[in-house]
C-alpha positions, 0 to 999 in steps of 0.5 A, a space after each residue: 947374769 949372763 953377758 949377752 954378746 951383741 951380734 956383729 951384724 947388728 952394728 952394721 947399720 952404724 958403720 961407715 968409712 974405715 970401720 965399714 972397711 974393717 968389718 968387710 975385711 973380717 968377713 969369711 967371704 966378700 960382700 958380693 959373695 954374701 949378697 949372692 948367698 942371700 939371693 940364692 937362699 931367697 930364691 930357693 925358699 921361694 920355691 920350697 919351705 925351710 927345713 930348719 937347716 942350712 941346706 941352701 946355704 951349704 949348697 951355695 958354699 959347696 958350689 962356690 968352694 967357700 970356707 964352710 966352717 968360717 962362713 957357717 960360724 959367722 952365719 950362726 953367730 949372727 942368728 942364721 941357724 937355718 936358711 929361714 933365720 938367715 933371711 930373717 936375722 941377717 938379710 934385712 940388715 945386710 940389704 939395708 946397708 948394701 942394697 938389694 942386689 
């Protein structure tokens, strides 16, 4: 039976204090940057459909000179394989913890 790795984002809801600080320190971008990324993707998907790629996430990363490899790895490891999956799998948990900026 394969071992299923729990997605890091799934434990975010239970974190507080020092554990939450450690989680934020391990992210490939800052809390405000990830919130802005989610807002950007949401705005773009409001205007058009997802083409099942990281098109809007990549544009945001390039425009903000973010570490594409690290951030893309974190997104996909947490279920964000494309822009719409980021909004389905990551955004609700992220926004429940940090609010809807």
